[in-house]
N, C-alpha and C positions, 0 to 999 in steps of 0.2 A: 463721348462716353460725361457723364458730367456725375460731381457727387457735393456735398459739401464739410467744411470743419467742421469736425467735431468738435472745437473748442464753438470758436463763435459764428459757425454758418455758412461762410463766403462762403462761395461758388470753383470746385475747383478739382483735376485730372484726375480719377483718383491711380490712374496706371503711372503717375510721373508724380501722385505727391508720397512726400514723410510719411513715416503713420504713427499714433505717438504710442497705441498696442493695437494688441490684436483682443478681439474679444474674446467669449468664452465661445464662442459657438465659432471661429477663428479668422470672421470679419473683420478687417480689418480697417480701425478708429485714423483716418488723416489730417493732418494738418493743414493746411494753406499754410503760402508762403508766407502770410506776415507772422501768421502765431510761430511758425517752424521757426525761424529766424528769432524771436521774442523769447521761447525754450530753450534755443542755444546759444543767446547773449545772458541769457539765464544765467544758463552751468557752462560758462566756455571762459564767460570776458573773465579783466584782468582788476577791471576796475569797481569797489564795492558801486559807487556809488552809483553804475549800470548797470550793474547785478544787481539790484534795487530800483532801479529802476526800470526794466524786461520783468519781473515780479509782479511791480506793479501793473503797468502793460498787461499781462499774463491775466493778470486777474482782471482786469477791467474787460477786457474781452471777454472772459467766461459771465461776468457781471451782465454786459450792454447787451447780452445774446442772451440769457433770463435762460440760460441753461439750467437746467435741474437733472441734467443724464449727472448719476451717483458716481457710474464709473471715471467718470472722464472727468469730473471732481475730485475722484480719489487720486489717479494719474495725476491733474496738474499741481495737486497738492505733493505728488511725492519729490517734481519736480520743484515747487518751491522749498521743498524742507529740505533735499538735495543742498540749492542751492542757498540757501541760509544760512545753512553748515558749512557751505564755503566759502561765502561772502564774512560770517567770523573769524576764521579761520585766518583769512587774508588780512583784515584790519588787528586780526591782532598779531600778525609775522610769521604765522605759524604752516600757512599753507602750501603745499610742496608742489609746484606747476607740472611737474613733473605726471602726476597724474593721469594730463588732461591727454596728454596724448598715449591711454590707454584703449585700445578700441571698444566702443560699444557696442550692441546690442539689436544688429541691424533687420528691416525684417523686409522682403519681400513676400508681392503677393503672391502665389503659383497662379501658371497664367490656369490652372482650371476652373480658381476660385474667382476672374475676373466676372461681373455681369454682363453679358454683351446683351447685344441690339435683339436677339433671338427671344435670352432672356426673362428683357422687360417687354416682350410682344407678349409670353406666353405670361405675363403676370397680369398682364391691363386685359388679356381674355377669361383668364378664370376671373378675378374680381365684376369683368362683363359678365358672365355666369350668374354670380354671389350676388349680384341685384336684383338680374331676370329673376333668379330663384329665390330670394326675398323679398322683392311683390307680389309672387303671386303667390307666397304662403301668404302673404298679407288679407292678400285677395280675397284665396278663401279663409282663412282667421276669421278677420269681418263679413263675410256670406256664413259664413255660421249663426257669429255671433246674430248678424241682421236673423237670421232663419229659426232659433234657439229663442227669441225675445218673441217674436210671430206667434211662433207656437204657445209660447204659455199665453198669449194678450191671447190669441184665439179657446186656448184651454182654458181662459178665466171669465171669458165672457157669455161661453158658451158650457 
């Protein structure tokens, strides 16, 4: 089973990939190892220069992929805002590193929500039926238009 990183579009295994967030429909938006590492470095690194580099790399990955998914952009924006605030506090010597040990919310994809081969086969069959119906309707509409034009031409001539 294969999916794409919601930030950079790289191929990943959704069963083992870290999750950036869950969509409103309950669909996990997963990260590849590279983007996960960048987000982790941006939020956990102790050196401000490393934090800034991770933020830049995360933004570059989003831009390079031409990602225009507003939800993903908002989530990355939250990570960047948190990382920048943390970086500023570290630079000012005001950051409490014990806050980094607090557990973060971790999502696990429920077994019944994972896409299976059977689901993909059903989706493909449904798409094939939709294409066939679309083709048939297009032909019927085309014939109806030709018939209407022929009717008016015959009616006009006779």
